[in-house]
C-alpha positions in Angstrom: 5.9 -124.4 48.8 7.1 -122.5 52.1 8.6 -118.7 51.8 10.7 -116.9 53.7 12.4 -113.9 54.4 15.6 -113.2 56.4 16.1 -109.2 57.5 19.8 -108.8 58.2 20.1 -106.1 61.1 22.6 -103.3 60.9 20.9 -100.2 63.0 19.9 -97.4 60.6 21.8 -99.1 57.7 18.1 -101.5 57.7 16.5 -98.6 56.1 17.8 -100.1 52.9 15.6 -103.2 53.9 12.8 -101.2 54.7 13.2 -99.7 51.1 13.5 -103.1 49.6 10.1 -104.3 51.6 8.3 -101.5 50.6 9.2 -102.3 47.4 7.9 -106.2 47.7 5.1 -104.8 49.3 4.4 -102.5 45.9 5.0 -105.8 44.0 2.3 -107.5 46.4 5.0 -110.0 47.3 4.6 -111.4 50.9 6.2 -114.5 52.2 5.1 -117.4 55.0 7.8 -116.7 57.1 9.7 -113.7 58.3 12.5 -113.5 60.7 14.8 -110.7 61.7 17.9 -109.4 63.7 17.8 -106.2 65.6 16.7 -103.1 63.4 16.0 -105.8 60.6 12.6 -107.2 62.5 12.2 -103.7 64.6 11.6 -102.0 60.9 10.3 -105.4 59.6 7.2 -105.5 61.1 6.1 -102.6 59.4 6.2 -104.8 56.5 4.0 -107.4 58.0 1.7 -104.6 58.7 1.9 -103.3 55.3 3.0 -99.7 56.3 4.9 -98.6 53.5 6.8 -95.5 53.8 6.8 -95.9 57.5 10.3 -96.3 58.9 11.4 -93.8 56.0 9.1 -91.2 58.0 10.1 -92.2 61.4 13.6 -91.7 60.6 13.6 -88.8 58.6 11.3 -87.1 61.4 13.2 -87.8 64.3 16.8 -89.2 63.8 17.9 -85.5 64.5 15.1 -85.8 67.7 17.0 -86.0 70.8 14.0 -87.7 72.5 14.6 -90.6 69.9 18.5 -90.8 70.4 21.3 -89.0 72.0 23.7 -88.8 74.8 21.5 -87.1 76.9 19.1 -90.3 76.8 21.9 -92.0 78.6 21.9 -89.6 81.8 18.1 -89.6 81.8 16.3 -91.1 84.6 14.2 -94.4 83.9 15.7 -94.8 80.5 18.2 -97.6 81.7 21.5 -96.1 80.7 20.1 -96.4 76.9 21.4 -94.3 73.9 17.8 -94.5 72.7 14.6 -92.8 74.3 13.0 -96.0 74.9 9.5 -94.2 76.2 9.5 -92.2 73.2 11.1 -94.6 70.5 8.8 -97.8 71.6 5.8 -96.0 72.9 5.2 -92.4 71.8 6.0 -93.0 68.1 4.1 -96.3 67.5 1.2 -95.7 69.8 0.7 -91.9 69.2 3.0 -89.8 66.6 3.4 -92.5 63.8 0.7 -95.4 65.1 1.7 -98.9 64.3 -1.2 -101.1 62.6 -1.3 -103.5 65.0 -4.6 -105.0 63.6 -3.3 -105.9 60.3 0.0 -107.6 61.8 -2.1 -109.6 63.9 -3.9 -110.8 60.8 -0.7 -111.8 58.8 -1.6 -115.7 58.2 2.3 -116.5 58.8 4.9 -116.6 61.4 7.3 -113.8 62.3 10.1 -114.0 64.6 12.8 -112.0 65.8 16.3 -113.3 67.3 17.8 -112.7 70.4 21.2 -113.5 71.8 20.7 -115.5 75.7 23.5 -113.7 77.8 24.0 -116.8 79.4 24.2 -119.3 76.8 26.2 -117.0 74.0 23.7 -118.5 71.8 20.6 -117.3 69.3 17.1 -117.8 70.4 13.9 -117.4 67.8 11.1 -116.1 69.7 7.7 -115.3 68.3 7.1 -111.7 67.8 4.0 -111.1 69.8 0.7 -110.1 67.9 0.0 -107.5 70.1 2.9 -105.8 72.3 2.3 -101.9 73.2 5.6 -101.6 74.3 7.5 -103.6 72.0 9.7 -105.5 74.4 11.0 -108.1 72.1 11.9 -105.7 69.4 13.8 -103.9 72.1 15.6 -106.8 73.2 16.8 -107.9 69.6 18.2 -104.4 68.9 20.0 -104.4 72.2 23.4 -103.2 71.1 25.9 -103.6 73.5 26.6 -100.3 75.5 23.6 -98.6 74.0 21.4 -100.8 75.9 20.4 -102.4 78.8 20.2 -106.3 79.1 16.6 -107.4 78.6 14.8 -110.1 80.8 11.9 -111.9 79.3 10.8 -115.0 80.9 13.5 -114.8 83.1 16.3 -114.9 80.5 18.7 -112.5 80.1 19.0 -111.3 76.4 20.5 -108.8 74.0 21.3 -108.1 70.4 20.3 -110.9 68.3 23.0 -110.3 65.8 25.9 -111.2 68.0 25.1 -114.7 67.7 23.2 -114.9 64.4 23.4 -112.0 62.4 21.7 -113.6 59.0 19.5 -116.4 60.2 19.3 -118.1 56.8 19.6 -121.5 58.2 17.0 -120.8 60.9 14.5 -119.7 58.4 15.4 -123.5 56.3 14.9 -125.3 59.8 11.4 -123.7 59.7 10.9 -125.6 56.8 11.0 -122.6 54.0 11.8 -123.7 50.4 12.8 -120.6 49.1 14.3 -117.9 51.0 14.9 -114.5 50.2 17.7 -112.4 52.3 18.3 -108.6 52.7 21.4 -108.0 53.7 22.6 -104.3 55.0 26.1 -104.0 53.8 27.5 -104.1 50.1 28.6 -107.7 48.9 32.3 -106.6 48.9 32.0 -105.8 52.8 34.1 -108.0 55.3 33.7 -107.4 59.0 36.8 -106.6 61.1 37.5 -108.1 64.6 35.9 -106.3 67.5 37.8 -103.3 68.4 36.1 -103.1 71.7 36.5 -106.8 72.8 38.5 -105.8 75.8 35.7 -103.6 77.0 33.3 -105.8 76.1 35.0 -108.7 78.2 35.2 -106.4 81.2 31.7 -104.5 81.1 30.0 -108.2 80.2 32.4 -110.4 82.4 29.3 -111.6 84.1 28.2 -113.5 80.6 31.2 -115.2 79.8 29.5 -117.2 77.2 28.3 -114.0 75.5 31.8 -112.3 75.4 33.3 -115.4 73.5 29.9 -115.4 71.0 31.5 -111.8 70.5 34.7 -112.8 69.8 34.2 -115.0 67.4 31.4 -112.7 65.6 33.3 -111.5 62.8 34.9 -114.9 62.0 31.2 -116.6 62.1 29.6 -113.4 60.3 32.2 -113.6 57.2 31.6 -117.5 57.2 28.0 -117.0 56.8 28.0 -114.1 54.1 30.6 -116.6 51.9 28.2 -119.4 52.3 25.2 -117.3 51.4 26.7 -116.3 48.2 27.9 -119.9 47.1 24.1 -120.7 47.6 23.0 -117.5 45.2 25.5 -118.8 42.8 23.5 -122.1 43.1 20.1 -120.9 42.8 19.1 -121.8 46.3 18.8 -118.3 47.8 17.9 -114.8 46.5 19.9 -112.0 47.7 19.3 -108.4 48.0 22.1 -105.9 49.0 23.0 -102.3 49.2 25.3 -101.0 46.4 27.4 -99.0 48.9 27.1 -98.4 52.6 30.4 -96.7 53.2 30.1 -93.3 55.0 26.7 -94.4 56.5 26.6 -94.6 60.4 24.8 -96.8 62.1 23.2 -93.5 63.8 23.1 -91.9 60.8 21.7 -88.3 61.1 21.8 -87.1 57.6 18.6 -87.1 56.2 19.4 -87.3 52.5 21.6 -90.3 53.0 18.9 -92.3 54.7 16.5 -91.3 52.1 19.3 -92.4 49.3 19.7 -95.8 51.1 16.1 -96.5 51.1 15.7 -95.4 47.8 18.6 -97.8 46.6 16.5 -100.9 48.6 13.1 -99.9 47.1 14.3 -99.7 43.3 16.0 -103.0 43.7 13.2 -104.9 44.9 10.7 -103.5 42.1 13.2 -103.6 39.4 13.9 -107.4 40.5 10.1 -108.2 41.1 9.6 -110.5 38.4 12.9 -112.5 39.5 11.9 -112.7 42.9 8.6 -113.8 42.3 9.7 -116.4 39.7 12.4 -117.3 42.4 9.6 -117.9 45.2 7.4 -120.0 43.2 10.6 -122.5 42.7 
């Protein structure tokens, strides 16, 4: 029996996932395989490294810090026109201020993958998260939201936000041999994604990558269809889903610390309350 954990992205809404993962840690629940998208896996590695509360500490300390995110970073030399301070976010924080436990992460006996979207093909690729990467290049690439991040080149291939091509990689977890899969969403169950209002701008800005533009054009329909199928599988007992109660009014770059704490607690409390159901589900 192989167990899997799937982590949806969603920028700062993934603090809900962090709360849920910390709840799983408190219950001593760890999967054999973990795959995540964008901030989902960027935060998820702290679950694999067993650093409960680390993501909450980062957001509550630095969400309002201009070094972490802000318009000024777009103009900062060497920051590659990124809204987030790359050096501060992916080097200073994990290597100095709130250290990431590389050794515990590397000791994880299972497999951890991050989803990225290949800009040339418009398709998702699933890359193993390195046991040691002091600059978190892959995690930067999976988090690379259009307009807010640059295009990342890894092994000669151009990548951006994994959520564009596969926002909830449940099917991939099954393809990896997972018999039982827990999916942590970052939008409430009633949520329906609307068509991308910035599509004309995407078509112009990323005209060098027409297949990526096509993927973005289909994104809402693909996302809604994926969620609908997951909810059907949940009713059939084939997948276990944890989702926030409400994310309305919570920005993808939320700065209100109390809102951040509340969404984290929602995830934590759900995971702790359902720990026996989760454990029983994973055992089959």
